C-alpha positions in Angstrom: 74.9 100.2 84.8 78.2 97.9 85.8 78.4 96.7 88.9 80.8 99.7 90.5 81.7 96.6 93.8 82.4 94.4 90.8 86.0 93.6 90.8 88.6 93.0 87.1 91.1 94.5 88.1 94.3 95.0 91.2 92.2 96.5 93.9 93.4 97.2 97.2 89.6 97.4 99.7 91.3 100.5 102.4 89.0 99.1 105.1 89.5 102.0 107.2 87.9 99.9 110.1 84.7 101.4 110.8 81.2 100.6 110.0 80.5 102.2 106.6 83.7 100.8 105.0 83.0 97.5 105.9 79.5 97.5 104.8 81.5 98.5 101.5 83.5 95.4 102.5 80.3 93.7 102.3 78.7 95.0 99.4 82.0 93.8 97.1 82.0 90.4 98.7 78.2 89.7 97.7 79.2 91.2 94.0 81.0 87.5 94.4 79.3 85.1 95.8 80.6 85.7 99.0 84.0 85.6 98.8 86.7 88.5 98.3 88.2 87.8 94.7 91.3 86.7 93.4 92.6 90.4 92.1 92.0 92.2 95.3 92.8 93.2 98.8 91.4 93.7 101.9 93.7 96.6 104.2 93.1 97.8 107.6 96.0 100.0 108.7 96.6 100.4 112.2 97.8 103.1 113.6 98.0 101.8 117.4 95.2 104.5 118.6 92.5 102.8 117.5 89.7 102.0 119.8 90.5 98.6 120.9 86.6 98.6 119.8 87.7 99.1 115.9 90.3 95.4 116.1 87.1 94.1 117.9 84.7 95.1 114.4 88.0 93.9 111.8 88.1 90.9 113.7 84.7 90.2 113.1 84.7 91.2 109.5 86.7 89.2 108.9 85.2 85.7 111.6 82.0 86.5 110.2 82.5 86.2 106.9 85.6 85.0 106.2 88.1 87.5 104.9 91.0 87.5 104.8 92.2 91.0 105.9 96.1 92.5 106.1 96.9 94.0 109.3 99.6 96.4 108.3 101.0 99.3 110.9 104.1 102.1 109.7 107.2 100.7 110.9 111.1 102.7 110.9 112.3 99.6 108.3 114.1 99.0 105.1 110.4 98.4 104.3 108.2 101.1 106.7 105.4 98.8 107.2 104.7 95.3 109.1 102.5 93.5 108.3 100.8 92.1 112.0 97.6 90.5 112.8 94.3 91.3 115.4 96.6 89.5 118.5 100.0 90.9 117.4 98.6 94.4 116.5 99.7 97.4 118.1 97.5 99.3 121.2 99.7 102.1 123.0 100.0 104.3 119.8 103.8 102.1 119.6 103.6 102.7 115.2 102.2 106.6 115.5 105.4 107.1 118.6 107.8 105.6 115.2 106.7 107.6 113.1 106.1 111.2 115.2 110.5 110.1 115.7 111.7 109.6 112.3 110.2 112.9 111.6 110.6 114.7 114.6 107.3 117.1 114.2 104.2 116.4 114.9 100.8 116.5 112.1 98.9 118.7 112.8 95.9 120.0 110.7 98.1 121.2 107.0 100.5 118.7 107.2 98.2 115.2 108.2 101.6 113.3 107.0 100.4 110.6 109.3 97.3 109.6 107.1 100.4 109.3 104.5 103.2 108.0 106.4 101.3 105.3 108.0 98.2 104.5 105.5 99.2 105.5 102.1 102.7 104.7 102.4 101.9 101.6 103.6 99.8 99.8 101.3 101.2 101.1 98.1 104.7 99.4 99.9 102.7 96.5 100.6 100.9 95.9 96.8 104.3 96.1 96.4 106.3 93.7 98.4 103.7 91.2 96.7 104.0 92.2 93.1 101.4 95.1 92.6 103.1 97.8 90.7 99.9 99.3 89.9 96.1 99.7 91.3 93.0 100.2 92.2 92.3 101.8 95.6 88.7 101.4 97.3 87.9 103.6 99.8 84.4 103.6 102.3 82.7 107.1 100.8 79.1 108.2 101.0 77.6 110.8 98.7 76.5 112.3 101.1 80.8 112.6 101.8 80.8 115.4 98.8 83.5 117.3 100.2 85.9 113.9 100.3 84.5 112.6 96.5 85.8 116.0 94.9 89.3 115.2 96.7 89.6 111.9 95.9 93.2 111.5 93.8 93.8 109.3 90.9 93.0 105.3 91.0 90.4 105.5 93.6 87.2 105.3 94.2 84.5 105.1 96.1 81.7 102.4 95.2 79.0 103.5 97.6 78.6 106.9 96.8 78.5 105.3 93.2 75.3 103.8 93.3 73.9 107.0 96.2 74.0 105.2 100.0 74.2 106.9 102.1 74.7 107.0 106.4 71.3 106.1 107.1 71.8 103.5 105.7 75.3 102.4 106.4 73.6 102.7 110.0 69.9 101.2 109.2 72.2 97.6 107.7 74.1 97.1 111.0 70.5 98.1 112.6 69.2 94.6 111.5 73.5 92.6 111.6 73.8 90.3 114.1 77.2 91.2 114.8 78.4 95.4 114.5 81.2 98.0 115.6 79.9 98.2 119.2 81.3 102.7 118.9 78.5 104.4 119.2 77.2 106.5 117.2 75.6 109.2 118.0 74.8 113.1 116.3 75.9 111.9 112.8 79.1 111.2 113.9 81.1 107.4 115.3 83.4 110.0 118.5 85.9 107.0 119.3 86.2 106.0 115.0 89.9 106.1 113.5 93.0 106.8 116.5 90.6 108.1 119.8 91.6 111.6 120.1 92.1 112.8 116.9 93.7 115.9 116.2 91.1 116.9 113.0 87.2 115.5 115.7 86.3 119.0 117.1 87.5 121.0 119.7 83.8 120.1 122.2 84.1 116.4 120.5 87.5 115.9 121.7 87.3 117.6 125.5 84.1 115.5 126.1 85.8 112.1 125.1 88.5 113.3 127.3 86.3 113.9 130.2 85.1 110.8 130.2 88.5 109.0 129.3 91.4 110.9 130.4 93.1 108.3 130.2 93.5 108.6 126.7 94.8 111.9 126.1 98.5 110.5 127.8 99.2 109.5 124.9 99.1 112.7 123.2 100.4 114.9 126.2 103.2 112.5 125.9 103.5 113.2 122.3 103.6 116.4 122.7 105.8 116.7 125.6 108.6 114.4 123.3 108.6 117.4 120.9 107.9 120.4 122.3 105.1 122.0 120.4 101.1 121.0 119.1 98.9 118.4 117.2 96.5 121.4 117.0 97.9 125.2 116.7 94.3 127.2 117.7 94.0 124.8 120.2 95.4 123.9 123.6 97.8 121.2 124.3 96.4 118.1 125.0 97.4 118.0 128.5 96.1 121.3 128.9 92.4 119.6 127.8 93.0 117.3 130.2 92.4 119.5 132.8 89.9 121.5 131.4 87.7 118.4 131.2 87.5 117.8 134.9 86.4 121.3 135.2 84.1 123.2 131.7 82.9 121.4 128.6 82.2 124.8 126.8 85.8 125.8 126.0 84.9 125.0 122.4 82.0 126.0 120.2 80.2 122.7 119.6 79.5 123.8 116.1 82.6 123.6 115.6 83.1 119.5 113.1 85.5 117.2 112.8 87.6 116.9 109.2 87.6 114.2 107.8 90.9 112.2 106.1 91.9 110.0 103.9 91.4 107.6 107.4 88.0 107.0 106.9 85.2 105.3 109.3 
């Protein structure tokens, strides 16, 4: 069987900033003698709403593994992206807010253009800017994520799934590693992974986060007020959830699951 972590053509290793995609990067490095092959680019797309722990983790992977990670953000310039770094990365939702301003509309579960505008397209535009028009995208999807695997676009590969890596394998690796993502993994999820209060996360999960850290809902409430709409039509707005979080915790179904998208973990 061909090693799926071997890179033989121009490839973007899409690094979400989570444990799974970081492990995928580690496997790629191991398959190439500890070094990133010349045809590969590791890209992290920052929306400005990632937890600081995620940004630290991306930086830790770069430093500990000696790999160059390209930090991209959406921008309202001619290129529609900007290259950043750990030190210059947005931390207050600036790219996300700029994208909403450009659209004059809020992304939602039906129209998840935030993923396209802030992750998929910046990657394509960046690769084209370095004269790579055609490339393969490597994403961190596991064998236990079948619903996401069947939705993969053409030219997107999931090597972890190909070799049967599951969530338990990921957790075992990081438990034994000398550094790790500082965000809690509980009940099968990293609640604060990806955008902190992403509307695709389960309602009870969102309310729990807001109850612990109410300030995180402020940006989301401001965006809804600015546009005059809601990220989720079937839920209260974020301002209301901030209030509910102080009064009750059972307004959502405990079993409502988070809906995954390209953002990964």
